[in-house]
C-alpha positions as CSV (number, residue, x, y, z in Angstrom):
1,M,94.4,84.5,95.1
2,T,91.5,87.1,96.1
3,I,92.1,89.4,97.7
4,H,89.6,90.5,100.6
5,V,91.7,92.3,103.3
6,V,92.6,95.8,102.2
7,G,95.2,98.6,103.8
8,V,95.4,102.3,102.1
9,I,98.0,105.0,103.4
10,G,96.8,108.4,104.1
11,A,93.5,109.6,104.7
12,G,93.4,112.7,102.1
13,T,91.7,113.3,99.4
14,M,93.1,110.6,97.1
15,G,93.3,107.9,100.3
16,N,89.4,108.3,101.5
17,G,88.4,107.5,97.6
18,I,90.6,104.1,97.8
19,A,88.9,103.7,101.0
20,Q,86.0,104.3,100.1
21,A,85.9,102.6,96.7
22,C,87.3,99.0,98.3
23,A,84.5,99.3,100.7
24,A,81.8,100.0,98.4
25,A,83.2,96.6,96.7
26,G,82.5,94.5,99.4
27,L,86.3,94.1,101.5
28,A,87.7,95.2,104.4
29,V,89.9,98.3,105.0
30,T,91.6,99.5,107.6
31,M,92.8,103.7,106.5
32,V,96.0,104.3,108.3
33,D,97.9,108.3,108.6
34,I,99.7,109.7,111.2
35,S,97.2,112.0,113.1
36,E,93.7,111.0,114.6
37,E,92.6,114.7,113.2
38,A,93.4,113.8,109.1
39,L,91.9,110.1,109.5
40,K,88.4,111.9,110.9
41,R,88.6,114.1,108.1
42,G,89.0,111.1,106.1
43,V,85.8,109.2,107.9
44,A,83.7,112.9,107.4
45,T,85.1,113.2,104.2
46,I,83.3,109.2,103.4
47,S,80.3,110.0,104.7
48,S,79.2,113.0,103.0
49,S,80.0,110.8,99.8
50,L,78.3,108.3,100.7
51,D,75.0,111.3,102.2
52,R,75.1,112.6,98.6
53,L,74.6,108.8,96.7
54,V,71.6,108.4,99.1
55,K,69.9,111.8,98.6
56,K,69.9,110.5,94.8
57,E,68.4,107.0,95.6
58,K,71.8,105.5,94.2
59,L,72.3,104.1,98.1
60,S,70.5,102.7,100.7
61,A,70.8,104.7,104.4
62,A,71.5,101.0,105.4
63,E,74.6,100.1,102.7
64,K,75.9,104.4,103.6
65,D,75.9,102.6,107.6
66,S,77.3,99.2,106.6
67,I,80.5,100.4,104.1
68,L,80.9,102.9,106.6
69,G,81.7,99.3,108.9
70,R,83.7,98.4,106.9
71,V,86.4,101.0,106.7
72,K,89.1,100.8,110.3
73,T,91.4,103.6,111.1
74,S,94.9,103.7,112.6
75,T,97.5,105.5,113.0
76,Q,100.1,102.1,113.0
77,L,100.8,101.0,110.3
78,A,101.0,97.1,112.8
79,D,97.2,97.8,111.9
80,I,98.4,96.7,108.8
81,A,99.3,93.5,108.3
82,N,97.2,91.2,107.7
83,A,96.0,92.5,104.5
84,D,95.8,91.0,100.8
85,I,97.4,94.1,99.8
86,V,98.5,97.6,100.6
87,I,98.0,100.8,98.7
88,E,100.3,103.6,99.6
89,A,99.0,107.7,99.0
90,A,101.1,109.4,100.7
91,T,101.8,113.0,100.2
92,E,103.8,113.1,96.2
93,N,107.8,113.2,98.1
94,E,109.7,111.1,96.6
95,T,111.2,110.7,99.8
96,I,107.8,109.7,102.0
97,K,107.0,107.4,100.1
98,L,111.0,105.7,99.7
99,K,110.5,105.8,104.3
100,L,107.0,104.0,104.3
101,L,107.0,101.5,101.8
102,R,110.4,99.9,103.6
103,D,109.0,99.9,106.5
104,I,105.1,98.9,105.5
105,D,107.3,96.1,103.9
106,G,108.8,94.3,106.8
107,L,105.2,94.1,108.4
108,L,103.4,91.9,105.5
109,K,103.0,88.4,105.0
110,P,104.4,87.5,102.9
111,E,102.2,86.9,99.5
112,A,100.5,90.0,99.6
113,I,101.1,93.3,97.2
114,L,102.0,96.8,98.2
115,A,101.0,99.7,95.9
116,S,101.3,103.0,94.9
117,N,99.4,105.6,94.1
118,T,102.2,107.7,93.0
119,S,101.3,109.7,90.1
120,S,104.7,110.4,88.7
121,I,107.6,108.9,90.9
122,S,109.1,105.6,88.6
123,I,107.2,102.8,90.0
124,T,111.3,100.5,89.5
125,K,113.3,102.2,91.8
126,L,110.0,102.1,94.2
127,A,109.8,98.6,93.5
128,A,113.7,98.4,93.9
129,A,113.5,99.8,97.7
130,V,111.1,96.7,99.0
131,K,111.3,93.1,99.4
132,R,108.9,92.0,97.8
133,S,110.3,94.1,94.0
134,S,108.5,91.3,91.7
135,Q,104.9,91.7,94.0
136,F,104.9,96.4,93.3
137,I,103.3,97.9,91.4
138,G,102.0,101.2,90.5
139,M,97.6,101.5,91.3
140,H,96.8,105.0,89.8
141,F,93.7,106.4,90.8
142,F,92.0,109.8,89.3
143,N,90.6,112.4,92.0
144,P,87.4,111.7,92.9
145,V,87.9,108.5,93.2
146,P,84.6,107.7,93.8
147,V,83.2,108.8,90.7
148,M,86.4,108.3,87.9
149,A,86.7,104.9,86.5
150,L,90.0,104.6,85.2
151,V,92.9,102.8,87.4
152,E,96.4,103.3,85.9
153,L,98.2,100.3,86.6
154,I,102.4,101.0,85.9
155,R,105.0,97.7,85.7
156,G,107.7,98.7,86.4
157,L,110.7,96.1,85.6
158,Q,110.5,93.5,88.8
159,T,106.9,93.8,88.6
160,S,105.2,89.9,87.7
161,D,102.7,89.1,85.8
162,E,101.2,87.6,89.0
163,T,101.1,90.6,90.7
164,H,99.3,92.2,87.3
165,A,97.3,89.6,87.6
166,R,96.1,90.2,90.7
167,V,95.7,93.9,91.1
168,E,93.8,94.3,87.6
169,G,91.2,91.6,89.3
170,L,91.0,94.0,92.0
171,A,90.5,96.8,89.9
172,K,87.6,95.5,88.2
173,Q,86.0,94.3,92.1
174,L,85.9,98.2,92.1
175,G,84.1,98.8,89.5
176,K,87.1,99.8,87.1
177,T,88.8,100.1,84.3
178,S,92.1,99.5,84.0
179,I,94.7,99.9,81.3
180,T,98.6,99.0,81.8
181,V,101.4,101.7,80.7
182,R,105.8,101.1,81.4
183,N,107.1,102.7,83.8
184,N,108.1,106.0,82.8
185,P,107.8,109.5,84.3
186,G,104.4,110.6,84.1
187,F,102.9,106.9,83.0
188,A,100.3,107.9,80.4
189,V,98.1,109.9,81.1
190,N,99.7,112.3,83.4
191,R,102.2,112.6,80.8
192,I,99.6,113.8,78.7
193,L,97.5,116.1,80.7
194,C,100.2,117.7,82.3
195,P,102.0,119.2,80.3
196,M,98.0,120.7,78.7
197,I,98.3,122.3,82.0
198,N,100.6,123.8,82.5
199,E,100.3,125.1,79.0
200,A,97.0,126.7,80.3
201,I,99.2,128.3,82.9
202,F,101.8,129.3,80.1
203,V,99.0,131.2,78.3
204,L,97.2,133.3,81.1
205,A,100.0,134.3,82.5
206,E,101.1,135.7,78.6
207,G,97.3,137.9,78.8
208,L,96.4,135.4,76.2
209,A,92.7,135.2,78.0
210,S,91.1,134.8,81.2
211,A,91.1,132.2,83.1
212,E,87.3,132.0,83.1
213,D,87.9,132.5,78.8
214,I,90.8,129.3,78.5
215,D,89.0,127.3,80.6
216,A,85.5,128.0,78.9
217,G,87.3,127.6,75.1
218,M,88.6,124.4,75.8
219,K,85.3,122.6,77.8
220,L,83.7,124.1,74.6
221,G,85.8,123.9,72.6
222,C,87.8,120.8,73.1
223,N,84.1,119.1,75.0
224,Q,86.3,119.0,78.5
225,P,84.4,118.1,81.3
226,I,86.8,121.4,83.3
227,G,88.4,123.8,82.3
228,P,92.4,123.2,82.2
229,L,92.8,125.6,85.3
230,A,90.6,124.6,87.7
231,L,91.7,121.3,86.7
232,A,94.9,122.1,88.1
233,D,92.9,124.3,91.8
234,M,91.8,120.5,91.9
235,I,94.8,118.5,91.6
236,G,96.4,121.1,93.6
237,L,99.2,123.2,92.3
238,D,102.4,121.9,94.8
239,T,100.9,118.4,93.7
240,L,101.3,119.6,89.6
241,L,104.6,121.2,90.2
242,A,105.6,117.9,92.3
243,V,104.6,115.9,89.0
244,L,106.3,119.1,86.6
245,E,109.5,119.1,88.0
246,V,109.4,114.7,87.9
247,F,108.9,114.8,84.2
248,Y,111.7,117.9,84.4
249,E,114.3,116.0,85.3
250,G,113.2,112.8,84.3
251,F,113.1,113.4,80.8
252,N,115.9,116.4,80.6
253,D,113.6,118.5,78.2
254,S,112.2,122.0,78.5
255,K,109.1,121.4,77.4
256,Y,108.1,120.1,81.0
257,R,110.0,123.0,82.4
258,P,107.2,124.0,84.7
259,A,105.6,127.6,84.2
260,P,107.1,130.1,86.2
261,L,103.5,131.7,87.5
262,L,102.7,128.1,88.9
263,K,106.0,128.4,90.7
264,E,105.0,131.6,92.0
265,L,101.2,130.7,93.5
266,V,102.7,127.8,95.5
267,A,105.1,129.3,96.3
268,A,102.7,132.0,97.9
269,G,100.2,129.2,99.4
270,Y,97.8,129.5,97.4
271,L,97.6,125.6,95.7
272,G,94.3,125.6,95.1
273,R,90.4,124.3,96.2
274,K,92.1,122.6,100.0
275,T,93.9,126.3,100.1
276,G,90.5,128.4,98.7
277,R,92.9,130.0,96.6
278,G,94.5,128.6,93.0
279,F,93.9,130.3,90.1
280,Y,90.0,130.9,91.1
281,K,89.1,131.9,94.7
282,Y,87.0,129.4,96.5
283,D,84.4,129.7,99.8
């Protein structure tokens, strides 16, 4: 069954990026958030992203208008009832996600798929909270969604082969490459990436090198496009901390303990780019 209509829950960084990618692929999108202000910010972000493509002559003004025209917004979950798939991209909080998913599950048509963009929470556990467990899957996009080519597909114990195949097809529709992983804390990419960032924070806290030198070292010495501390600021230090805490609890292994400096920065409200300050200061 081809997917034509997509519901996206959350108009933040990931949600609006997923909405843009789906609309750019010709799909009808309804983006839902709890406030009109959040939705307006999300649409403005999509518009700015498309403007950059127009400026680079990768997109025409008419194509931009067509993409924006395929994105509807709403503060009501009921407005996604006709979706072929709903992708939940709410904040990385298990309690919030579980409630949302249960509410969405009751609204959707029987054949619809429910996916979560969680970066760390158990897909098996989330699937167990809804009646369509076999039609539940993890669909982990990477930031910025319109640019990053990867989608990580996470199968819970309940995920059917048909659901996996349909979502794999959707990833191709979006022009993405997908990899499939088993359910486990952090899945595959974050299981490798987040401990590396955490170790960079330990190195900074121990005074071995400055933030600038740590990032320069990893960019020039390991050919990374962005240094780990700058990447942490882009991800959001609160999100990074939440992921590491899931690892620490899930594996009961001290190697995943979050760096104390990371906890302190989050406690101070220095969450990275979104607050104007993290390991670096932003205008």
